C-alpha positions in Angstrom: 2.8 22.4 20.2 5.1 19.8 18.7 3.8 18.8 15.2 5.0 15.8 13.2 4.2 16.6 9.5 4.2 13.3 7.6 4.7 13.9 3.8 4.9 11.6 0.9 6.4 12.7 -2.5 3.1 13.1 -4.3 1.5 16.4 -5.2 -0.7 16.4 -2.1 2.3 17.2 0.1 2.2 20.9 -0.9 -1.5 21.0 0.0 -0.9 19.4 3.3 1.8 21.9 4.2 -0.5 24.8 3.2 -3.2 23.4 5.5 -0.8 23.2 8.4 0.3 26.8 7.8 -3.4 28.0 7.7 -4.4 26.1 10.9 -1.5 26.7 13.3 0.4 29.8 14.5 4.1 29.7 13.9 4.9 31.2 17.4 3.0 28.3 19.1 4.3 25.4 17.0 7.5 23.5 16.1 7.3 21.1 13.2 9.3 18.0 12.3 8.8 17.2 8.6 8.9 13.5 8.1 9.1 11.5 4.9 9.4 7.7 4.9 11.2 5.8 2.1 8.9 2.8 2.0 9.9 -0.8 1.2 7.2 -1.1 -1.4 6.2 2.5 -2.3 3.4 2.6 -4.8 4.7 6.0 -5.8 8.2 4.9 -6.8 8.7 6.6 -10.1 12.2 7.5 -11.2 12.9 10.9 -12.5 12.7 11.5 -16.2 16.5 11.6 -16.3 16.7 8.1 -15.1 13.9 6.9 -17.3 15.8 8.2 -20.3 18.7 5.9 -19.5 17.9 2.3 -20.0 21.3 1.3 -18.6 20.5 2.5 -15.1 20.4 -0.3 -12.5 18.0 -0.7 -9.5 20.5 0.7 -7.0 20.6 4.0 -8.9 16.8 4.1 -9.2 16.5 3.5 -5.4 19.1 6.2 -4.7 17.1 8.6 -6.8 14.0 7.7 -4.8 15.7 8.3 -1.5 17.0 11.7 -2.8 13.4 12.6 -3.8 12.3 12.0 -0.2 15.2 14.0 1.2 14.5 16.9 -1.2 10.8 16.9 -0.3 11.7 17.2 3.4 14.3 20.0 2.7 11.8 22.0 0.6 9.1 21.6 3.3 11.4 22.7 6.1 12.5 25.7 4.1 8.9 26.7 3.3 7.8 26.3 7.0 10.8 28.3 8.2 10.0 31.1 5.7 6.4 31.1 7.2 7.9 31.6 10.7 7.7 28.0 12.0 10.6 26.3 13.9 11.1 23.3 11.6 13.5 20.4 11.2 13.5 17.3 9.0 13.5 13.5 9.4 13.8 10.8 6.7 13.1 7.3 7.8 13.0 3.9 6.1 10.5 1.1 6.2 6.8 0.7 6.3 5.3 4.3 6.5 2.5 3.1 8.8 4.9 2.0 11.5 7.6 4.6 10.8 5.3 7.5 11.3 3.9 6.2 14.6 7.5 5.5 15.8 8.6 9.0 14.7 5.6 10.5 16.6 6.9 8.7 19.7 10.5 9.6 19.2 9.8 13.3 18.7 7.2 13.4 21.5 4.7 14.9 19.1 1.5 16.4 20.3 -0.1 16.1 16.9 0.6 14.2 13.6 -0.5 16.0 10.4 -0.8 13.6 7.5 -2.3 13.9 4.0 -4.7 11.3 2.7 -5.6 10.4 -0.9 -9.3 10.0 -1.7 -9.3 6.4 -2.9 -12.2 4.1 -3.7 -13.2 1.8 -0.8 -12.0 -1.2 -2.9 -8.6 0.3 -3.6 -8.3 1.3 0.1 -9.2 -2.2 1.2 -6.6 -3.7 -1.1 -3.8 -1.2 -0.5 -4.6 -0.2 3.1 -4.4 3.3 4.4 -1.4 4.8 6.0 -3.5 7.6 7.5 -6.0 5.2 8.9 -3.3 3.1 10.6 -1.5 6.2 12.0 -4.8 7.6 13.3 -5.4 4.3 15.1 -1.9 3.8 16.5 -0.3 7.2 17.1 0.5 8.1 20.7 -1.1 11.6 20.1 -3.9 13.2 18.1 -3.8 13.0 14.3 -5.1 15.5 11.8 -5.9 13.9 8.5 -5.9 16.3 5.6 -8.1 14.8 2.8 -7.3 15.4 -0.8 -9.1 14.3 -3.9 -7.1 11.9 -6.1 
């Protein structure tokens, strides 16, 4: 089974990986770990090193954000390989809702696994839900791993 594991850079990513490892057999699955550097990421928080330096400009902060996504993918691929999965990484740019669906098509995924923050209905209405969009538009089945916020 070809699995696309869509991760963000929040703490729920580790829980989503653990759920995938519990639910699927490594011998039967190959995993592409995807992280999307969004245009308007709500989670864009520079590292403490960058926050300490007032002189840093926006380009440096953005580069740090991209590096955070790349490091998240690298760690997840390493963890999955250690668990016996065939795994590779993919970092894309743009709106995560569309980039995940496009990646599922490009990788011919049989399943997308995505974490979902438990948000209030008002907050979800205002912000939208990446998981909800992916579940509605992906060319394959979608497993949404729910996490309390």
